[in-house]
RODO-2510 file (C-alpha; in nm, 4 decimals, decimal comma):
residues 89
     n   res          X          Y          Z
     1     m     0,0016    -1,5426     1,5279
     2     l    -0,2270    -1,5573     1,2238
     3     t    -0,1526    -1,2601     1,0198
     4     q    -0,1973    -1,1747     0,5840
     5     d     0,0426    -1,4647     0,3412
     6     e    -0,1440    -1,4662     0,0330
     7     p    -0,5308    -1,4769     0,0128
     8     y    -0,5161    -1,4746    -0,3555
     9     d    -0,9000    -1,3786    -0,4160
    10     e    -1,0285    -1,5784    -0,1309
    11     p    -1,1464    -1,3790     0,0890
    12     e    -0,9634    -1,3199     0,4015
    13     e    -1,2010    -1,3062     0,6578
    14     i    -1,3045    -1,6542     0,5188
    15     i    -0,9398    -1,7797     0,6306
    16     y    -0,8802    -1,6316     0,9368
    17     n    -1,2792    -1,8314     1,0212
    18     e    -1,1399    -2,1771     0,9791
    19     l    -0,8047    -2,0737     1,1135
    20     e    -0,9902    -1,9572     1,4474
    21     a    -1,2349    -2,2084     1,4343
    22     g    -0,8817    -2,4642     1,4876
    23     l    -0,7606    -2,3166     1,7454
    24     k    -1,0950    -2,3623     1,9447
    25     g    -1,0343    -2,4308     2,2558
    26     l    -0,5895    -2,4686     2,2262
    27     r    -0,4656    -2,3351     2,5728
    28     l    -0,1348    -2,1874     2,4100
    29     p    -0,2371    -1,7497     2,2619
    30     w    -0,2812    -1,6923     2,0525
    31     r    -0,3172    -1,3104     1,8570
    32     r    -0,4574    -1,1832     1,5680
    33     i    -0,2896    -0,9372     1,3952
    34     e    -0,3788    -0,9036     0,9928
    35     d    -0,0644    -0,6484     0,9194
    36     r     0,2160    -0,9295     0,8612
    37     r     0,4257    -0,6655     0,9541
    38     e     0,2759    -0,5340     1,2344
    39     a     0,2421    -0,9134     1,2948
    40     i     0,6021    -0,9693     1,2928
    41     k     0,6621    -0,7041     1,4673
    42     y     0,4408    -0,7144     1,8168
    43     a     0,6168    -1,1018     1,7970
    44     l     0,9249    -0,9306     1,8092
    45     q     0,8144    -0,7215     2,1298
    46     k     0,7344    -0,9967     2,3161
    47     a     1,0188    -1,2147     2,3164
    48     r     1,1976    -1,2341     2,6114
    49     p     1,6285    -1,3793     2,6257
    50     g     1,5727    -1,7815     2,5554
    51     d     1,2639    -1,7128     2,2808
    52     a     1,2397    -1,8470     1,9596
    53     v     1,0536    -1,5963     1,6950
    54     v     0,9869    -1,8527     1,3926
    55     v     0,7789    -1,6735     1,1069
    56     t     0,6474    -1,9430     0,8587
    57     g     0,4180    -1,9159     0,5742
    58     m     0,6285    -1,6953     0,3217
    59     g     0,9448    -1,8484     0,3423
    60     n     1,2098    -1,7144     0,1001
    61     y     0,9259    -1,5411    -0,1090
    62     t     1,0273    -1,1809    -0,2903
    63     t     0,6455    -1,1046    -0,3556
    64     r     0,2609    -1,1677    -0,1727
    65     v    -0,0112    -1,2357    -0,3516
    66     v    -0,2839    -1,0372    -0,2554
    67     g    -0,6372    -1,0237    -0,4551
    68     s    -0,5114    -1,0363    -0,8333
    69     e    -0,1921    -0,8449    -0,6985
    70     q     0,1716    -0,8960    -0,6883
    71     v     0,2884    -0,7315    -0,3824
    72     a     0,7258    -0,7391    -0,3116
    73     w     0,7398    -0,9157     0,0476
    74     s     1,0392    -1,0216     0,2345
    75     d     1,0180    -1,1414     0,5796
    76     r     1,3933    -1,1648     0,5914
    77     q     1,3701    -0,7729     0,5272
    78     v     1,1806    -0,7146     0,6661
    79     i     1,2367    -0,8722     1,0037
    80     l     1,5765    -0,7439     1,0013
    81     e     1,4416    -0,3930     0,9456
    82     l     1,2121    -0,4719     1,2153
    83     i     1,5208    -0,5995     1,4890
    84     s     1,7169    -0,2866     1,4227
    85     e     1,3788    -0,0807     1,4619
    86     l     1,3823    -0,1666     1,7896
    87     s     1,6966    -0,2415     1,8503
    88     s     1,7433     0,1646     1,8332
    89     s     1,5067     0,2325     2,0039
***
């Protein structure tokens, strides 16, 4: 799964193009979902008993830098919210 991390001022399309070039020929299925929350949600929805969903990149950060702006963000909090949301639906 490719999704937004902290692009700072680098154009995101360039980042994705470089990452996708490195995935060419890979036999594992992957997809690009630019909205990080939606990407995590998709991964959680696709997971089956015995699967592991590993969310990397943001670790214990409490903010993300997008452009010159710091945006409140916690992968942990988003995952807990999504698990709660998905288990109640």
